C-alpha positions as CSV (number, residue, x, y, z in Angstrom):
1,M,157.0,152.4,109.7
2,K,156.8,149.1,111.5
3,I,157.9,148.1,115.0
4,V,160.0,145.0,115.2
5,V,160.9,143.3,118.5
6,D,163.6,140.7,119.0
7,Y,161.9,138.7,121.7
8,D,165.1,136.7,122.4
9,L,166.7,139.9,123.5
10,C,163.7,141.5,125.2
11,E,163.7,141.4,129.0
12,S,160.4,143.2,129.4
13,N,161.9,146.1,131.3
14,A,158.9,148.2,130.5
15,V,161.0,151.2,129.5
16,C,159.3,151.2,126.1
17,M,155.9,151.1,127.7
18,D,156.8,154.1,130.0
19,V,157.8,156.1,126.9
20,C,155.1,155.0,124.5
21,P,152.2,153.3,126.1
22,E,150.2,153.7,122.9
23,C,152.4,151.1,121.3
24,F,153.9,148.9,124.0
25,R,152.5,147.0,127.0
26,V,154.2,144.6,129.4
27,E,151.7,142.0,130.5
28,E,151.4,140.5,134.0
29,D,153.4,137.5,132.9
30,D,156.3,139.8,132.0
31,S,155.9,139.4,128.2
32,L,155.9,142.4,125.9
33,T,152.9,143.1,123.6
34,V,153.2,145.5,120.7
35,L,149.8,147.2,120.7
36,M,150.4,149.0,117.4
37,E,152.8,147.3,115.0
38,S,152.5,150.1,112.4
39,P,151.9,153.3,114.5
40,P,150.9,156.6,112.9
41,E,153.6,159.2,112.0
42,N,152.6,161.4,115.0
43,L,154.0,158.7,117.4
44,R,157.4,158.4,115.6
45,S,159.3,160.4,118.1
46,K,158.0,158.4,121.0
47,V,158.7,155.1,119.2
48,E,162.3,156.3,118.4
49,E,162.8,157.3,122.0
50,S,161.6,153.8,123.1
51,I,164.2,152.2,120.7
52,R,166.9,154.5,122.0
53,L,166.2,153.8,125.7
54,C,165.7,150.0,125.4
55,P,168.3,148.5,127.7
56,R,168.8,145.4,125.5
57,Q,168.3,147.2,122.1
58,A,165.5,144.7,121.4
59,I,163.3,147.1,119.4
60,A,163.8,148.3,115.8
61,L,161.9,150.3,113.3
62,E,161.5,149.2,109.7
63,E,160.4,151.8,107.1
């Protein structure tokens, strides 16, 4: 699996970081950094929750 972010949609609300800090971090300049583009399977549920809760639906998962 691979995390894909549409940075044109992303508002850096940090919801994804709250749900899955292993994969997402909002920097001091309010930009989103994907820490783990291809996370291990054991993080799938947290990544999927981050996608579901993203206010702008800016995150997707590619298989």
